[in-house]
C-alpha positions, 0 to 999 in steps of 0.5 A: 824671336828677338833677343837683343832687347830683354823684356819682361812680363808686366801686369795690366795695372803697370800700364798707366792709362790702360783702364781709361782707353777705348778698348772697344775701338781697339777691339774693332780693329783687332777683330777686322785683322782677326778675320783676315788671319783666320781666313788665311788672306795673303797680306800685302807685305809678308810678316812673321807668321801668326803663332797658333795661340794668336790664331786661336785668339783671332777665332775667339774674337770672331765669336764675339759681337762685332760691336763689343762694348768697352768693358767687354773688350777690355776683358777680352784683351786681359783674358787673352793676352799678357803684356810684355815690355821694359820694366815699368820703372825703366827709361822708355825703350820704344821709339816712335815716328808718325806717318799718314796718307798724303792727298795730292793733285795729279793727272793721268797724262804728263804735262808741264804742270804734272811732270813727276811720275809715280812708277808701277812695279817693273817686270824684272827677271827673277834673280836680277837686282833692281837698280838704286834710286839714282839709277831709276831716276836716270831712266834705267828701268823706264822701258820696264815700267809705266807711269801710274799717275803724274804728280806736280813735283819729285818731292811729292813722289818721294814723300809718298814713297816714304809714307807708302800710300796716297790719294790722288785727286784728278781734275775731273773729281775722281780719286785714285788710291796709290797702293804699295806694289813693291820696292827695289830692295835697297836699304832705306836712308833718312834724308831728314837725318842727313840734313840734321847731321850736316847742320842744314836743319837743326834737330828741333826744327826738323819737320815734314814741312821743313824737309819739303821746303829745303828740297824745293828751295835747293832745286829738284833738277839734275845736279841741284842739291834738292835732287841730289839729297833725295837720290842719297836714299837708294830705296825706291817704292813702286805703286799700283792704282786703285779707286778708293772704295769709300772716302772714309776708308784709310789706306791699305796697310801691309796686312792688306786692310784699311788702316785706322787713324791712331789705332793702326801701328807699323812694326818690324815685320820680321819680329811681329805678326800682324794682329799683335796688340801693342800698348803705347805711351808717348808724350807728344807735344801739345800741338801733336795731341799731347800724351798718347796712351792707347792700345794699337794693332800691328797692321803695317810695316816699313823698311825704316821700322826695325827693332823690337820696340820701334814703331810708326803711328798712323795719323790719318789722311790729308795735310792735317794728319801730315802736319801731326805725323811729320813732327813725331820722333819720340821715345816712349813705352812699347808694350807688346801683348803676347797670347796668354798661353804662349806667354806662360810657356816662354816666361819672362825676359825672353824678348819680343813676340813672334 
């Protein structure tokens, strides 16, 4: 239970815009997650275990028709859950970023055009510590892992590691999906924040495109500023390759299921169980879609997503989604939905759900 931020029980009427959301779309994502929880499927990345009350609600969701209409879906959420968050008249306590699935060109063979490897998870002896990014880039574990695929440059590799997934287009028309396979265990450090703090990029000018442009302009070779900046993030992510089952399917999130654009949310996995519904209210810029008020489902996590009201919004796949996601650094309302029985037992102001 997270006690650092004191939250209180709210009424659904306190959630501006809740009545206008497409609850059927949220229910479809929740029901998909519920099926995995009830079946006891192991997630891709472990999170807080679902409480018995949440498991019971998941079973109830599976008894409902898969194509539940909007009104019935809203009744389901309102009867099964209680919203918990900062008081409605308080300043926004949540902080949101966005992420997406990059789609890039690649090759199964190293060449002058494709020289940056995506690495598989190395076979490190139990108890041994993984090296940091700088050491890995220096070849410290080359003998323990293999390249899964080769990309055009190190910037693409770095950003795919930050996003946690990608699709790679091969020259013969095939696609590979890169699936998270583990990380080196070192803490994540935002290189975008480093550039802002140093004055290299103004806060209001920071974006995914600006970050990529700065690195490429300042060089990616040994000793060059772009490469040295990336090495200042010691965290390193490994991947496995999988053929995407359907072009319309999203990447696989921490829960082990395909993610749904603007319905799947990455949360702090130490605090929340997958499947937790979360109401978000974020005032994005008009170019990013404007006011975003909707019910999301916790289906993913990330090493930079830490805290009871910190979240990452999944925007989809490809460059357009990346342009939207890369500009999101906004405060907003984060309201977690507790199972009704658990909420009644714990009372108001106890913090975030398990």
